[in-house]
N, C-alpha and C positions, 0 to 999 in steps of 0.2 A: 100585082098580085105574086107572092113570094113560092119558090116550093120547097118542098120539105128536106128540112136538112138531115143530114146523115154527120152524127157525131162522128169525129175524127180521134182515132186511139193515141194522138200522139202524145197524150199522160199518161199510156199505157206502160207495162213494164218495157225496158229499153234494153236491146242487146248490146253487150259488150264483151268486149276482148278482154281476158285477166279482169273484169271488174275495173277499168281504170279507162279504158278508152272506146269510144261507140265504135259499132261496127256499121260501116255503110256510111248511109245517109240518115240514120236511125239518133242522131242527136238532139232533139230537143228536148237540172233541181230548178230552182226557184229563178225566175228571172226577177230583177230586182231593179232600184232605181237608180242604183251606185253600183262601184265599186264590188263583185263580188266578195272579197275577201273582207268588207264589211259586216258581211250577212251570216259567218258563221257561227255557230254556236257549240260551245264546249261544256265537259260535265262539272258540274255545277253551279252553272251561269245562272241569274239573277234572271226570271222575266216574269214584271208584274208584282215583283218582292217576293217573289217565291224562288227559292234557290234548289238549284237541279230541276228545274221544271220542264226541260227537255231528254232529260237522263232516259226517261223511258220510251223517246224515241228509237225506232230499229230499223238497222238495216239488214233488206233481206238480200240474200244472194242464191242462186241457184239455176240448176241444170235440167231442160225439159227433156221431153222421151225425145226429141229430134235431137239431141246432143248439143242445143245453143244455150249458151251463158247468158241470164239474164239478172237484173236488179230489180228491185223496186222497195218500199218504206212500209212501217208500220208503227203500231202504237202498243205496249204493253197494258193488260189490264190489272186493275186489283188484284191483289193475290198472287203475282208473278208466274202465273203456268198458263197464260196465254195472252196471244198476239191477235190483234185484230187488225186486219189489212182489206185490200182489194179484191173479188174472187178472181177477176182477172190476171193476178200474182199468184194465185194456188192450185188454180185447176188443171195445173199440166205441170209437174218437176217428179225428178227422181229422185235428186237430194236438195237441202236446202239448207244453209247455215243462215243463224239468226245474231246480230253483233247490235251492242249495244257502246255507248259513249265512244261511237268512232271518232277519232280527231285524228290528224295528222298520222290518218293513213292505220292506226292501231286503235283495237276495240280493248274497251276494261272486262265487258262479260261478252261471249261465245256460248251459243248452246246451238242444238239441231233440231230440225224435224223431219219426222217421218212421213211419208205418203198417206200411209193412214190417218194421221194424226192433222191434217187438212182438214176443215168443215167448212166445204162450201154452199152458198144457200140452194137452196132446193130451186129457186126460182132463176138461178142465174142459168142463161143459155149461149152466151158470148155476147150478146147485146146490148151496149151501153145505152146509158137512160133508160130502163125499166127498173130502179130502185133496189136491184139486186145485185148489185156489182160488190156483195162483201161477203167474208170468210171468216175464219177464225182458225188460228194455227195452235196448235197445243206442243209446248215445248218438252224436250226430253227430260228437264230438270229447271223446278221452279227457279225462278230468278227472286233472290232474296235478300238482295244487298240495293236493290233496286225500288223507288216509289212506283207502282202501276198508276194507272189512270180509272178514277171512276167518270161514268158517263154523263154527260147529258142527259135529260130527261123532258126538257121541253123544245119546243118548235123555236129556233134562233135567229129565224128572219129579222134580218137588220141589225143584227150584234156584229160586233168586231170583233175577231178570230184571230189567233196566232197560229201558222200552218208553219208546219217543219219535216224535212225530208233529205233524203241522199241520192237525189239525181242530177241532171246536168245542171250548169250555171247558167245566166247573161245577164244583159243590162236592157231593162226596155224599152231602152231607148234605140238599141243597135239592131241596124238590118243586117244582122248576120247568125248562122246557125247556133245554137246553144252546144256545151262540149261539157268533156268530164276533164278538164283540167285542173278546175278543183275539187277534184273527187275525195281527197284525204280528209273533206271534212263534210258534215251536215250542215244545211243551211236553214233560215228560216225568214219569216216575211210578214205582215198583215193585209188583212181587208176585210170587208163584212160583205155577211151575205143580204145579197138582194135580191133576189126570188127563190122561189122551186119550180122546175124544169117544167110538173105538171100546170098549175098555173099560168108559167112563161108560153107555154104550146097551145092551151087552151084558148088567152088571149090572140095568138095570131089564128089562131083556125077558127076563132068564131067571124074574123075579117074577111079570112082567105081558107075555104072548105078544102082547095086543094094542097094546104100543108098538110092534110091528114090527123091530125088529132085523135087520139082514140085515148079516151079515160081507161082502157084495160091494160095501156103500155105501162102504167101506174101502178097496178094493182100490188106489187112487192113494197114501196117502201119510197120515200122520198129523194128528190137531189137535189142540194144546194148550190145555187147560180153567183158566180160572183166575173166581175170584167176589170180588167188592170187598166186603172186611171191613170193618166201623167200626170207626176210630179208636178208640173206648172200648171195643173186645174185645166188643162185645156179639154171642154166638151165635145169635142171631135172623138175623145176615145171613151165618153162613156158608153160602151155599146150598149148597154143594158138600156137605157135612158132613151135613146135614139129608137132602141125597138119599140120601147112602150109609145113614145111619140109618134112613130110611123104607123102604128095599129090602133091608134086614140086609146088606149090603156090606160086605167090609173090604178090597176090590178095593183102596183109596183111603183115605186121610186128608185132610182140610184142616183149617189151623188158622185160628186168629181173625186171622189178618193181621198185617203190618207197622208198624202204630200210622200214626203220621202221614205213611210215608213210599209207604203204600200210593195205589193208583191203579187205574184201567181205560181202557180203550181207547172211543174214540166214533168219531162221524161224521166221514170228514173223516183219522182215523186209519188208514183202511183201506190197506194192502200196507206201513204202517210197518212198524219191525221191534224183536224183544226181545233183547236179549243178554244175555249170560253172561260173567259175567266167570271167566276161566282163565289162571292165571299171569301175573297182569299185563295181558291185554289183552282188550277185549270183544269177542266172538266173534255173530255174526252166528245165532241160535237160531229165530226163530219170525216170522213173517211175518200180520201181521192182518187177518184175515178176517171174523168175525162178532164181534155184541153179541146179549146174550137177555136178556128178563126173565122169568125162568124162576119165579119164585117162585109166579102164577098158576096157572101149568101144574100145579105142586103142591099148590096150596090151601094152601103156608104162611102162618101169621099171624105177623104184624110182622117182614115179610120184604124187600120192596122200598122202599124208601125214596120213590120217586117212579116213577110210572107215566107221567109226561111224559118221559122220557129213559131210554136204556140205559146209563146212567154214574152210576148212584149205589147206594148201597152196597145190598148183594143181589142184584144186576145180575151175568152173567157174559159173558166173551169167551171168543174162540178163535182160535187161531193157527197156521197151516199150519206144521208141524214141517219145516226146513231139513235136517234128518238123513236125513230119507226123501224126499229130492230131489236127493240128491246128484249122483247120474248125470244124472238132469237138468240141473240146472243146470253141471255140466262138462261134458255134451255141448256145451252152446253157447258157454260161456265159457274152454274150455281151450284153453290155447296150449301148444304144444308145444315143448320144452325145447329149447336150441342141437342138445345130442346127436341129441335126438331128430329132427330135419330132417336131420341129417347119418347117421342110420340110414335114413332114407327116400331121401335119395338115392343110399346105396349100393343098397337094394333095387331103385329104377327100371333104377339103372345096370345090376344083375343081371337085371332082368327086359328089355333091351334087349339084353343081350349074347346071353340066351337067344332070345329071338325072332331074332337075326339067325344063331345056329346054327341056326335052324328052318328059317328062309328058304333058307341055305347050304345 
């Protein structure tokens, strides 16, 4: 019998001093399979044959109402006026700076966001894994020299994705905390969306009622889940498949990973993007939300390489699925086409004429 898990916010915004070094023990960017310097991305760099594929990844730095300095990540949307990020990165700040092309500690483009221009999903209540950990930032000035991302409109479970962010770094096999030592760069990795958290929790709840599965917990949107598999293909670190086997579920399957290309998000990557390659274009599919050291919850042996961070082999991450929030995003960012303006004008003209007729 397993107990209901409480999501750990280790992939949440991380407190930093001078935006360079972590404060206290809040030190869990992307955990990868080898030296972190191998996973830096630079402006104009090609991924999947797409030049500048990660140029739209944003570095967020902000001051909260309590005076703390924090860092998150985000993704520039097509049109250049808005950035998509996590709600927990946008629900409390007094000043925010958004930077693109951060490399060697320097940004190519810098913008600001005023408090009133952070639109947090109405379902966000501070609880992770409700599918509502998503927000939109309106930049003070549109970015015109970087291409923003179009959105994935499909369920991307089972697909490989490219992740990117500006958080802390580590190596998946290291039993050490992660740190900001390589904070002058953004980092990337690859993984696969294995399952959504509603399916995951329902499968467990079906065999263990004490788990406390409640479908209403997922009324706002969907969260994609991934695990960090060992580069050597060890099944011990395939946590999601071990959970499926333990509860006798065939609702999902999880492979043993992508070898040396695999990684996982960590603190400071919150709000960053997961991208799927479709017809030669990287589409924004997920928004980084949380990390979870799940192995101890299920009592799995030889599963989690490090209990000192949530970005080692065996750990899990969750990203809010973009397709489940297309209505919310479009309600904020959509700009009518010229012909729509024309129709609106005609409509207003017709209303005016009808009004005059009534008065006559």
